[in-house]
One Martini backbone bead per residue (centre of mass of N, CA, C, O) as a GRO file, in nm:
protein
  262
    1MET     BB    1  10.293  10.721  13.245
    2ILE     BB    2  10.112  10.651  12.944
    3LYS     BB    3   9.865  10.710  12.695
    4ILE     BB    4   9.771  10.481  12.432
    5ALA     BB    5   9.650  10.517  12.096
    6GLY     BB    6   9.485  10.385  11.817
    7VAL     BB    7   9.523  10.514  11.479
    8LYS     BB    8   9.322  10.558  11.182
    9PHE     BB    9   9.272  10.689  10.834
   10LYS     BB   10   9.166  10.408  10.734
   11THR     BB   11   8.990  10.131  10.716
   12ALA     BB   12   9.271   9.954  10.612
   13GLY     BB   13   9.477  10.083  10.785
   14LYS     BB   14   9.720  10.176  10.965
   15ILE     BB   15   9.827  10.167  11.302
   16TYR     BB   16   9.871  10.441  11.521
   17ASP     BB   17  10.051  10.587  11.778
   18PHE     BB   18   9.910  10.787  12.051
   19ASN     BB   19   9.883  11.046  12.267
   20SER     BB   20   9.589  11.080  12.481
   21SER     BB   21   9.610  11.158  12.758
   22ALA     BB   22   9.293  11.265  12.907
   23PHE     BB   23   9.129  11.129  12.706
   24VAL     BB   24   8.807  10.997  12.643
   25LEU     BB   25   8.811  10.690  12.462
   26LYS     BB   26   8.672  10.517  12.178
   27GLU     BB   27   8.588  10.318  11.948
   28GLY     BB   28   8.540  10.543  11.660
   29ASP     BB   29   8.656  10.798  11.735
   30ALA     BB   30   8.708  11.122  11.642
   31VAL     BB   31   9.032  11.272  11.556
   32ILE     BB   32   9.298  11.501  11.623
   33VAL     BB   33   9.631  11.492  11.489
   34GLU     BB   34   9.968  11.459  11.491
   35THR     BB   35  10.188  11.505  11.213
   36GLU     BB   36  10.436  11.538  10.978
   37GLN     BB   37  10.205  11.699  10.789
   38GLY     BB   38  10.030  11.762  11.038
   39LEU     BB   39   9.715  11.755  11.055
   40GLY     BB   40   9.479  11.485  11.146
   41PHE     BB   41   9.216  11.256  11.045
   42GLY     BB   42   9.078  11.017  11.277
   43LYS     BB   43   9.039  10.685  11.425
   44ILE     BB   44   8.969  10.479  11.676
   45ALA     BB   45   9.106  10.141  11.713
   46VAL     BB   46   9.258  10.178  12.000
   47PRO     BB   47   9.219  10.209  12.305
   48PRO     BB   48   9.335  10.339  12.574
   49SER     BB   49   9.662  10.269  12.727
   50GLU     BB   50   9.899  10.187  12.940
   51THR     BB   51  10.254  10.282  12.938
   52GLU     BB   52  10.626  10.241  12.988
   53ASN     BB   53  10.719  10.378  12.721
   54GLN     BB   54  10.974  10.634  12.740
   55ASP     BB   55  11.163  10.627  12.477
   56LYS     BB   56  10.922  10.695  12.307
   57THR     BB   57  10.785  10.929  12.082
   58PHE     BB   58  10.463  11.069  12.079
   59LYS     BB   59  10.212  11.175  11.929
   60GLN     BB   60   9.935  11.392  11.945
   61ILE     BB   61   9.621  11.432  12.067
   62VAL     BB   62   9.446  11.721  12.031
   63ARG     BB   63   9.136  11.624  11.960
   64ILE     BB   64   8.815  11.603  11.942
   65ALA     BB   65   8.605  11.603  11.705
   66THR     BB   66   8.428  11.848  11.551
   67LYS     BB   67   8.199  11.998  11.363
   68GLU     BB   68   8.412  12.160  11.202
   69ASP     BB   69   8.580  11.912  11.117
   70PHE     BB   70   8.355  11.775  10.950
   71LEU     BB   71   8.319  12.012  10.754
   72ARG     BB   72   8.607  12.006  10.648
   73MET     BB   73   8.593  11.717  10.532
   74GLU     BB   74   8.380  11.788  10.322
   75GLU     BB   75   8.556  11.994  10.173
   76ILE     BB   76   8.785  11.798  10.107
   77ARG     BB   77   8.619  11.598   9.937
   78SER     BB   78   8.542  11.808   9.725
   79LEU     BB   79   8.831  11.879   9.640
   80GLU     BB   80   8.914  11.595   9.553
   81ASN     BB   81   8.702  11.565   9.328
   82ASN     BB   82   8.789  11.812   9.163
   83ALA     BB   83   9.086  11.726   9.125
   84PHE     BB   84   9.029  11.466   8.977
   85ASP     BB   85   8.875  11.578   8.733
   86PHE     BB   86   9.092  11.778   8.640
   87CYS     BB   87   9.325  11.574   8.603
   88ILE     BB   88   9.192  11.397   8.390
   89ARG     BB   89   9.172  11.617   8.175
   90CYS     BB   90   9.477  11.673   8.161
   91ILE     BB   91   9.570  11.390   8.081
   92ASN     BB   92   9.413  11.385   7.814
   93ASP     BB   93   9.536  11.645   7.689
   94LEU     BB   94   9.847  11.528   7.732
   95ASP     BB   95   9.867  11.220   7.682
   96LEU     BB   96   9.892  11.035   7.938
   97LEU     BB   97  10.029  10.717   8.066
   98MET     BB   98   9.794  10.717   8.314
   99ASN     BB   99   9.637  10.606   8.637
  100LEU     BB  100   9.407  10.768   8.803
  101PHE     BB  101   9.258  10.691   9.153
  102SER     BB  102   9.362  10.928   9.359
  103VAL     BB  103   9.283  11.187   9.613
  104GLU     BB  104   9.467  11.377   9.863
  105CYS     BB  105   9.401  11.585  10.144
  106ALA     BB  106   9.506  11.776  10.371
  107PHE     BB  107   9.376  11.904  10.657
  108ASP     BB  108   9.531  12.190  10.601
  109ARG     BB  109   9.532  12.245  10.290
  110ASN     BB  110   9.862  12.217  10.169
  111LYS     BB  111   9.801  11.933  10.011
  112LEU     BB  112   9.819  11.734   9.707
  113THR     BB  113   9.760  11.386   9.637
  114PHE     BB  114   9.851  11.182   9.354
  115PHE     BB  115   9.734  10.867   9.251
  116TYR     BB  116   9.920  10.625   9.046
  117THR     BB  117   9.949  10.432   8.750
  118ALA     BB  118  10.235  10.278   8.567
  119ASP     BB  119  10.470  10.135   8.352
  120GLY     BB  120  10.633  10.405   8.386
  121ARG     BB  121  10.772  10.690   8.339
  122ILE     BB  122  10.652  11.029   8.404
  123ASP     BB  123  10.601  11.340   8.243
  124PHE     BB  124  10.449  11.587   8.478
  125ARG     BB  125  10.520  11.894   8.462
  126GLU     BB  126  10.272  12.016   8.316
  127LEU     BB  127  10.064  11.908   8.514
  128ILE     BB  128  10.162  12.057   8.768
  129LYS     BB  129  10.120  12.342   8.661
  130LEU     BB  130   9.812  12.316   8.633
  131LEU     BB  131   9.753  12.244   8.933
  132VAL     BB  132   9.878  12.492   9.068
  133LYS     BB  133   9.710  12.704   8.917
  134GLU     BB  134   9.428  12.596   9.020
  135PHE     BB  135   9.501  12.546   9.356
  136ASN     BB  136   9.750  12.679   9.505
  137ILE     BB  137   9.918  12.415   9.589
  138ARG     BB  138  10.073  12.152   9.687
  139ILE     BB  139  10.223  11.892   9.477
  140GLU     BB  140  10.177  11.529   9.457
  141MET     BB  141  10.324  11.253   9.286
  142ARG     BB  142  10.214  10.900   9.321
  143GLN     BB  143  10.355  10.599   9.256
  144VAL     BB  144  10.193  10.281   9.236
  145GLY     BB  145  10.075   9.981   9.274
  146ILE     BB  146   9.828   9.754   9.194
  147ARG     BB  147   9.751   9.689   9.490
  148ASN     BB  148   9.676   9.979   9.576
  149LEU     BB  149   9.441  10.005   9.385
  150SER     BB  150   9.267   9.779   9.512
  151LYS     BB  151   9.262   9.891   9.801
  152HIS     BB  152   9.106  10.152   9.722
  153CYS     BB  153   8.865  10.036   9.534
  154GLY     BB  154   8.808   9.752   9.558
  155GLY     BB  155   8.608   9.442   9.599
  156VAL     BB  156   8.550   9.104   9.477
  157GLY     BB  157   8.618   8.796   9.543
  158LYS     BB  158   8.607   8.452   9.492
  159CYS     BB  159   8.454   8.421   9.780
  160GLY     BB  160   8.241   8.686   9.794
  161ARG     BB  161   8.420   8.892   9.927
  162GLU     BB  162   8.577   9.138  10.039
  163ILE     BB  163   8.870   9.242   9.998
  164CYS     BB  164   9.122   9.237  10.223
  165CYS     BB  165   9.286   9.508  10.168
  166SER     BB  166   9.005   9.693  10.198
  167SER     BB  167   8.899   9.576  10.495
  168PHE     BB  168   9.186   9.483  10.696
  169LEU     BB  169   9.458   9.520  10.564
  170PRO     BB  170   9.742   9.719  10.646
  171ALA     BB  171   9.934   9.517  10.481
  172PHE     BB  172  10.175   9.369  10.268
  173ASP     BB  173  10.251   9.046  10.222
  174PRO     BB  174  10.440   8.808  10.120
  175VAL     BB  175  10.390   8.624   9.808
  176SER     BB  176  10.402   8.279   9.697
  177ILE     BB  177  10.392   7.992   9.506
  178LYS     BB  178  10.472   7.801   9.740
  179MET     BB  179  10.208   7.831   9.901
  180ALA     BB  180  10.027   7.683   9.698
  181LYS     BB  181  10.181   7.417   9.705
  182GLU     BB  182  10.156   7.364  10.014
  183GLN     BB  183   9.818   7.362   9.973
  184GLY     BB  184   9.735   7.215   9.699
  185LEU     BB  185   9.700   7.408   9.466
  186SER     BB  186   9.628   7.546   9.191
  187LEU     BB  187   9.851   7.690   8.933
  188ASN     BB  188   9.637   7.860   8.820
  189PRO     BB  189   9.631   8.197   8.784
  190THR     BB  190   9.310   8.237   8.790
  191LYS     BB  191   9.287   8.092   9.093
  192ILE     BB  192   9.543   8.265   9.256
  193SER     BB  193   9.428   8.541   9.171
  194GLY     BB  194   9.345   8.853   9.202
  195VAL     BB  195   9.213   9.155   9.099
  196CYS     BB  196   9.523   9.257   9.052
  197GLY     BB  197   9.691   8.985   8.938
  198ARG     BB  198   9.791   8.878   9.195
  199LEU     BB  199   9.854   8.709   9.448
  200MET     BB  200   9.679   8.606   9.701
  201CYS     BB  201   9.680   8.705  10.030
  202CYS     BB  202   9.538   8.439  10.159
  203LEU     BB  203   9.786   8.243  10.131
  204THR     BB  204   9.906   8.333  10.421
  205PHE     BB  205   9.702   8.249  10.646
  206GLU     BB  206   9.757   7.903  10.625
  207ASN     BB  207  10.056   7.831  10.582
  208GLU     BB  208  10.159   7.756  10.870
  209THR     BB  209   9.957   7.526  10.916
  210TYR     BB  210  10.045   7.345  10.684
  211LYS     BB  211  10.341   7.317  10.767
  212SER     BB  212  10.284   7.189  11.044
  213LEU     BB  213  10.114   6.938  10.946
  214LYS     BB  214  10.334   6.825  10.732
  215ARG     BB  215  10.555   6.729  10.933
  216ASP     BB  216  10.368   6.457  11.015
  217MET     BB  217  10.392   6.373  10.717
  218PRO     BB  218  10.434   6.179  10.468
  219LYS     BB  219  10.596   6.186  10.190
  220LEU     BB  220  10.608   6.196   9.873
  221GLY     BB  221  10.708   5.856   9.782
  222LYS     BB  222  10.685   5.707  10.030
  223LYS     BB  223  10.733   5.410  10.185
  224ILE     BB  224  10.470   5.178  10.291
  225ASN     BB  225  10.378   4.954  10.553
  226LEU     BB  226  10.124   4.721  10.530
  227LYS     BB  227   9.909   4.459  10.572
  228GLU     BB  228   9.853   4.465  10.251
  229GLY     BB  229  10.141   4.601  10.208
  230THR     BB  230  10.323   4.784   9.965
  231GLY     BB  231  10.368   5.144   9.938
  232LYS     BB  232  10.297   5.480   9.813
  233VAL     BB  233  10.285   5.813   9.831
  234VAL     BB  234  10.049   6.033   9.636
  235ARG     BB  235   9.872   6.172   9.873
  236GLN     BB  236   9.748   6.468  10.055
  237ASN     BB  237   9.542   6.537  10.353
  238VAL     BB  238   9.580   6.778  10.571
  239LEU     BB  239   9.303   6.822  10.720
  240LYS     BB  240   9.252   6.501  10.764
  241GLU     BB  241   9.518   6.341  10.801
  242THR     BB  242   9.577   6.200  10.514
  243VAL     BB  243   9.670   5.926  10.294
  244THR     BB  244   9.763   5.809   9.971
  245ILE     BB  245   9.809   5.466   9.879
  246ARG     BB  246  10.002   5.285   9.644
  247MET     BB  247  10.002   4.988   9.541
  248GLU     BB  248  10.143   4.733   9.354
  249ASP     BB  249   9.837   4.687   9.218
  250ASN     BB  250   9.718   5.002   9.198
  251THR     BB  251   9.589   5.042   9.452
  252GLU     BB  252   9.399   5.253   9.679
  253ILE     BB  253   9.475   5.398  10.009
  254ASP     BB  254   9.326   5.535  10.288
  255ARG     BB  255   9.521   5.690  10.562
  256ASP     BB  256   9.581   5.753  10.871
  257ILE     BB  257   9.869   5.882  11.010
  258HIS     BB  258   9.808   5.744  11.305
  259ASN     BB  259   9.774   5.434  11.145
  260LEU     BB  260  10.058   5.374  11.084
  261ASP     BB  261  10.315   5.142  11.090
  262ASN     BB  262  10.555   5.380  10.971
   0.00000   0.00000   0.00000
């Protein structure tokens, strides 16, 4: 029996499981953990709990973060800001068509990772030479999609709230135009697209609920016999569980699906 705690390294980042050993931890505590890249600085997202999963090997929580660790994180943030500014100047000098938006430094300060977006492949060999010469550590250039840019930079969505990907979503789920159709939303791209220009992630949140509710509803175009006569379904209101039926004389009747004659 071992104790496993969930740790995340970013506000809306993925939660990773670590062996917490005998540490007494609560949500929000800062910890130093073992990672494949070396030591990492994270925060407890899920307090320790016992598990019987002996087959999987978990990385270790090394210690609760100390004052020195917090000071090191301040130094790392300063290095990241300096690296970002220097890289931007180099990109402009080299006239590279890329959009740098973030720099991350490993807790061990043995690697700098530069995140950028671009329309195609970029020849950044000269750029890497300048970065290595300036900072004298390992450099990694990582091209990511436009959604990752929005996740890092944040913003406000059409709902007036902070966008989901930067506030709580740990990963991107597939989103399709079919989901918008299923929920009866306007297919105008400006209304169903997020700040990243892609379909809004929140289209997935209620999709299964809509699909479940629509299973019990008569489909559009189906003929319905009412005491007023015969008509066909022209609209569905999924949340109210009603349908609009157009009669043969072109009048329309709203009817609860549980009160239909057939």
